[in-house]
C-alpha positions in Angstrom: -14.2 -16.0 -1.2 -17.7 -14.9 -1.7 -18.6 -13.5 -5.4 -19.2 -9.6 -4.2 -15.8 -9.9 -2.3 -14.0 -10.8 -5.2 -16.0 -8.1 -7.5 -14.6 -5.4 -4.9 -11.3 -6.4 -5.4 -11.0 -6.7 -9.3 -10.4 -3.8 -11.1 -12.1 -3.1 -14.3 -9.1 -4.3 -15.9 -8.7 -7.5 -14.5 -6.0 -6.8 -12.0 -6.3 -7.5 -8.3 -6.9 -4.2 -6.7 -5.8 -5.7 -3.4 -2.0 -5.6 -4.5 -2.3 -2.0 -5.5 -0.9 0.8 -3.0 -3.9 2.7 -4.3 -6.2 0.6 -2.7 -7.5 1.7 0.6 -8.5 -1.5 2.2 -5.5 -3.5 0.9 -2.3 -4.8 2.9 0.0 -2.8 0.8 -1.7 0.2 1.7 -2.0 -0.6 5.4 1.5 -1.7 5.7 3.4 1.1 3.6 1.3 4.0 5.7 2.5 2.2 8.8 5.9 1.8 7.7 5.9 5.7 6.9 4.5 6.6 10.4 7.2 4.3 12.0 10.3 6.0 9.9 8.9 9.6 10.9 11.6 11.8 9.3 14.2 9.6 8.3 14.4 10.8 5.0 16.4 13.6 6.3 18.8 11.4 7.9 19.0 9.2 4.9 19.9 12.3 2.6 22.6 13.5 5.0 24.2 9.7 5.5 23.7 7.7 2.4 24.1 10.0 -0.4 
C-alpha cells in the first residue's frame, strides 16, 4: 500500500477508517448497505414474528 493510500484510511485518532461504518469507501459500509437493500422490509416481519 502506498503512503497516500495509508493516509486516506488513517483517522486523526490513529484508527483504521476502513473498518468504520461511516467510511463511505470501506467494505463495511458497502456490505451493510447491500444487506439492508436485500433485506428490504424485513424489519416489519421480524417485529411481528420474533418479539
